C-alpha positions as CSV (number, residue, x, y, z in Angstrom):
1,M,77.4,-7.5,22.7
2,N,77.3,-11.1,21.7
3,K,77.5,-12.5,18.1
4,K,73.8,-13.2,17.8
5,T,72.9,-9.6,18.7
6,K,75.4,-8.2,16.2
7,A,74.0,-10.5,13.5
8,L,70.5,-9.3,14.1
9,E,71.5,-5.7,14.0
10,S,73.4,-6.3,10.8
11,T,70.3,-8.0,9.2
12,E,68.0,-5.1,10.3
13,K,70.4,-2.6,8.7
14,T,70.6,-4.5,5.5
15,V,66.8,-4.7,5.3
16,V,66.3,-1.0,6.0
17,N,68.9,0.1,3.5
18,T,67.9,-2.2,0.7
19,P,65.9,-0.1,-1.9
20,V,62.5,-1.5,-3.0
21,E,62.2,-1.8,-6.7
22,I,58.8,-0.9,-8.0
23,K,58.1,-2.5,-11.4
24,K,56.0,-0.4,-13.8
25,E,53.8,-2.0,-16.3
26,P,55.1,-1.3,-19.8
27,K,52.8,0.8,-21.9
28,P,51.2,-1.1,-24.8
29,K,52.8,-0.4,-28.2
30,K,51.0,1.1,-31.1
31,D,51.5,0.7,-34.8
32,K,51.6,3.6,-37.3
33,T,47.8,3.6,-37.5
34,G,47.3,3.9,-33.7
35,W,46.3,0.2,-33.4
36,V,47.4,-1.0,-29.9
37,V,49.6,-4.1,-30.1
38,K,48.5,-6.4,-27.2
39,D,46.9,-9.7,-26.4
40,R,43.2,-9.6,-26.9
41,V,40.3,-11.7,-25.7
42,Y,37.0,-12.3,-27.5
43,A,33.8,-13.8,-26.2
44,L,30.5,-15.0,-27.6
45,K,27.5,-12.8,-26.8
46,D,24.6,-13.6,-24.6
47,G,26.7,-15.8,-22.3
48,L,27.1,-18.5,-24.9
49,A,29.8,-21.0,-23.8
50,P,29.7,-24.2,-25.9
51,L,32.7,-26.5,-25.7
52,T,33.8,-25.3,-29.1
53,Y,32.2,-22.9,-31.5
54,T,33.6,-22.1,-35.0
55,I,32.7,-18.8,-36.7
56,K,33.1,-18.1,-40.4
57,S,36.7,-17.4,-41.5
58,S,36.1,-17.3,-45.3
59,N,33.4,-16.2,-47.8
60,I,32.8,-13.1,-45.7
61,Y,33.0,-9.4,-46.8
62,Y,33.7,-6.0,-45.4
63,F,32.5,-2.8,-47.0
64,D,35.5,-0.5,-47.4
65,E,34.2,3.1,-47.3
66,E,37.5,4.6,-48.6
67,K,37.5,2.3,-51.6
68,G,33.8,2.3,-52.0
69,Y,33.2,-1.5,-52.4
70,E,33.0,-4.7,-50.5
71,R,36.2,-6.6,-50.0
72,E,36.5,-10.3,-49.5
73,L,38.0,-11.5,-46.2
74,K,39.7,-14.8,-45.2
75,Y,41.7,-15.9,-42.2
76,T,45.0,-17.5,-43.1
77,V,48.1,-18.5,-41.3
78,N,50.5,-17.3,-44.0
79,Q,49.2,-13.9,-45.1
80,R,49.8,-10.6,-43.4
81,T,46.3,-9.3,-44.1
82,P,42.8,-10.6,-44.0
83,F,41.9,-8.9,-47.3
84,V,42.0,-11.4,-50.2
85,D,42.9,-8.6,-52.7
86,E,46.1,-8.1,-50.8
87,F,47.2,-11.7,-50.7
88,K,50.6,-12.7,-52.1
89,G,50.9,-16.3,-53.2
90,D,48.9,-19.2,-52.0
91,A,46.7,-18.8,-48.9
92,Q,46.6,-21.5,-46.1
93,L,43.1,-21.1,-44.6
94,A,42.5,-21.6,-40.9
95,H,39.6,-22.0,-38.6
96,I,38.5,-19.5,-35.9
97,T,37.3,-21.5,-32.9
98,F,36.0,-20.3,-29.6
99,K,36.5,-22.7,-26.6
100,D,34.0,-22.5,-23.7
101,G,32.7,-19.2,-25.2
102,T,36.1,-17.4,-25.4
103,L,39.0,-17.0,-27.7
104,T,42.4,-15.5,-26.6
105,V,44.5,-14.2,-29.5
106,P,48.1,-13.3,-28.6
107,K,49.6,-10.0,-29.9
108,E,51.7,-12.0,-32.4
109,K,48.6,-12.8,-34.4
110,Q,47.8,-9.3,-35.6
111,T,46.0,-10.5,-38.8
112,L,43.4,-12.5,-36.8
113,Q,43.0,-9.7,-34.2
114,K,42.3,-7.1,-36.8
115,L,39.9,-9.4,-38.6
116,L,37.9,-10.0,-35.4
117,S,38.1,-6.5,-34.0
118,L,37.7,-4.4,-37.1
119,Y,36.4,-6.2,-40.1
120,H,34.4,-9.4,-39.3
121,P,30.7,-8.9,-40.2
122,Q,29.6,-10.9,-37.1
123,R,31.6,-8.7,-34.6
124,N,29.4,-7.2,-31.9
125,A,26.5,-9.4,-33.2
126,L,27.8,-12.9,-32.5
127,F,30.9,-12.1,-30.5
128,F,32.7,-9.1,-29.0
129,E,36.1,-8.0,-27.9
130,F,36.4,-8.2,-24.1
131,D,38.1,-5.1,-22.9
132,S,39.1,-5.6,-19.3
133,E,40.2,-1.9,-18.9
134,A,36.8,-0.7,-20.1
135,V,35.1,-3.1,-17.8
136,A,37.2,-1.8,-14.9
137,E,36.4,1.8,-15.8
138,D,32.7,1.0,-15.9
139,E,32.9,-0.7,-12.5
140,L,34.8,2.2,-11.1
141,D,32.2,4.7,-12.4
142,M,29.5,2.6,-10.7
143,I,31.3,2.4,-7.4
144,E,31.8,6.2,-7.5
145,L,28.1,6.6,-8.2
146,E,27.2,4.3,-5.3
147,V,29.5,6.2,-2.9
148,E,27.9,9.5,-4.1
149,A,24.4,8.1,-3.7
150,L,25.1,6.7,-0.2
151,N,26.7,10.0,1.0
152,T,23.7,11.9,-0.4
153,A,21.3,9.5,1.4
154,I,23.0,9.8,4.7
155,S,22.8,13.6,4.7
156,M,19.1,13.9,3.7
157,E,16.4,15.4,5.8
158,I,13.5,13.1,6.8
159,D,10.9,14.8,4.6
160,Q,13.0,14.3,1.5
161,I,13.8,10.7,2.6
162,E,10.0,10.0,2.8
163,A,9.4,11.6,-0.6
164,I,12.0,9.3,-2.3
165,V,11.1,6.1,-0.4
166,R,7.4,6.7,-1.4
167,V,8.4,6.2,-5.1
168,E,8.9,2.4,-4.3
169,A,6.9,2.0,-1.1
170,G,3.8,4.0,-2.0
171,S,1.4,4.9,0.8
172,K,3.3,2.5,3.2
173,A,5.9,5.3,3.5
174,S,3.6,7.4,5.6
175,K,3.4,4.6,8.2
176,M,7.1,3.8,8.4
177,S,9.3,5.0,11.2
178,S,12.3,7.3,10.6
179,S,14.7,4.4,11.0
180,E,12.7,2.3,8.5
181,L,12.7,5.2,6.0
182,K,16.4,5.7,6.3
183,R,17.1,2.0,6.0
184,D,15.0,1.7,2.8
185,L,16.6,4.9,1.4
186,I,20.1,3.6,1.9
187,K,19.1,0.2,0.3
188,M,17.7,2.1,-2.7
189,A,20.8,4.2,-3.0
190,K,23.0,1.1,-2.9
191,R,20.8,-1.0,-5.2
192,N,20.2,1.6,-7.9
193,P,22.4,4.7,-7.4
194,V,21.6,6.2,-10.8
195,L,17.8,6.2,-10.2
196,F,18.4,7.4,-6.6
197,L,20.5,10.4,-7.7
198,E,17.9,11.3,-10.3
199,L,15.2,11.3,-7.6
200,A,17.4,13.2,-5.2
201,N,18.0,15.9,-7.7
202,D,14.3,16.1,-8.8
203,E,13.0,19.4,-7.5
204,N,9.4,18.3,-7.9
205,I,9.6,15.1,-5.8
206,N,9.2,16.9,-2.4
207,I,6.4,19.1,-3.7
208,R,4.6,16.0,-5.1
209,N,5.1,14.2,-1.7
210,M,3.5,17.1,0.1
211,G,0.4,16.8,-2.1
212,I,0.2,13.0,-1.4
213,R,0.6,13.6,2.4
214,A,-2.1,16.3,2.3
215,V,-4.5,13.9,0.7
216,E,-3.6,11.1,3.2
217,A,-4.0,13.5,6.1
218,G,-7.5,14.6,4.9
219,I,-6.4,18.2,4.3
220,I,-7.3,18.1,0.7
221,K,-9.4,15.6,-1.3
222,L,-9.0,14.0,-4.7
223,S,-12.3,13.2,-6.4
224,S,-13.2,9.6,-7.2
225,D,-12.7,10.2,-10.9
226,Q,-9.2,11.6,-10.2
227,R,-10.1,14.9,-11.9
228,T,-10.4,17.4,-9.1
229,F,-8.6,18.5,-5.9
230,T,-10.6,20.4,-3.3
231,W,-10.1,21.6,0.3
232,A,-11.5,18.8,2.5
233,S,-13.1,21.3,5.0
234,T,-14.9,23.5,2.5
235,N,-15.0,21.5,-0.8
236,K,-13.6,24.5,-2.5
237,K,-12.0,23.5,-5.8
238,L,-8.2,23.9,-5.9
239,V,-7.3,22.5,-9.3
240,T,-8.8,20.5,-12.2
241,V,-6.6,17.7,-13.5
242,P,-6.1,17.9,-17.3
243,Y,-7.3,14.8,-19.3
244,E,-4.9,11.8,-19.2
245,E,-2.5,13.5,-16.8
246,N,-1.4,12.0,-13.5
247,P,-3.3,13.9,-10.8
248,Y,-0.3,14.4,-8.5
249,S,1.8,15.7,-11.4
250,A,-1.0,18.3,-12.1
251,L,-1.1,19.2,-8.4
252,T,2.7,19.6,-8.3
253,Q,2.4,22.1,-11.2
254,F,-0.4,23.9,-9.5
255,F,1.7,24.3,-6.3
256,K,4.3,26.1,-8.4
257,T,1.9,28.8,-9.6
258,D,1.3,32.1,-7.8
259,E,-2.0,30.8,-6.4
260,G,-0.6,27.4,-5.6
261,I,2.3,28.7,-3.6
262,G,-0.1,30.0,-0.9
263,V,-2.0,26.7,-0.8
264,Y,1.3,24.8,-0.5
265,D,2.5,26.9,2.4
266,A,-0.9,26.5,4.2
267,I,-0.7,22.7,3.7
268,E,2.9,22.6,4.9
269,K,2.1,24.4,8.1
270,R,-0.9,22.1,8.9
271,L,1.3,19.0,8.3
272,K,4.0,20.1,10.8
């Protein structure tokens, strides 16, 4: 074995035996009141992002529910509280300025953080605290909903697919191929997973779709005034639509009655 081979083996052993140190993020500290001591970022609402924007840092008030009265607030660089009635000695006022729509306040400036997060009268109206963790949680929830919606869409039967696609496509759904229906369903699930899951869990949507298909197929008829459903072959009345109610909502409710179940079964057999 030559020196080069020995050197390579020695290097490999060293790499394998060297433990990998995994650094854990330190948990944020909390003060006695439970307030988390950390850097905080604030942003102007509605996407405002001027080069500089100064908000009020004096002549502002906060209603203290425990004390039962309004307390004056000021931001200073030499006081440990934003409440004027707790100041000790002279106060050196300071400006609160956002740059390009945001303001980063380090954890060392607790007085300013608490003024902005807890007491400032314009918080959540003019500006808000940007919480990256909350944003991440919201995004994760939406991703999980999208995955659930897509899994549900992929496992659906064609009749239910048509019923849901019809909500957006209308009568065009009846003329679409199975591939087109599945494509549009998956697009809907991805685009608006919340609405899609609501429709997927709506027990009435398939029943409603059956009624629409029956009218399109000429099995039953809806009168021109949208008030009466009848058998197309005999003109025998099936249901009268209550005033100001959607005709297909009324038909859906009819299908769920003892009489309507038989009608529904007969329609379903003729549509197959």
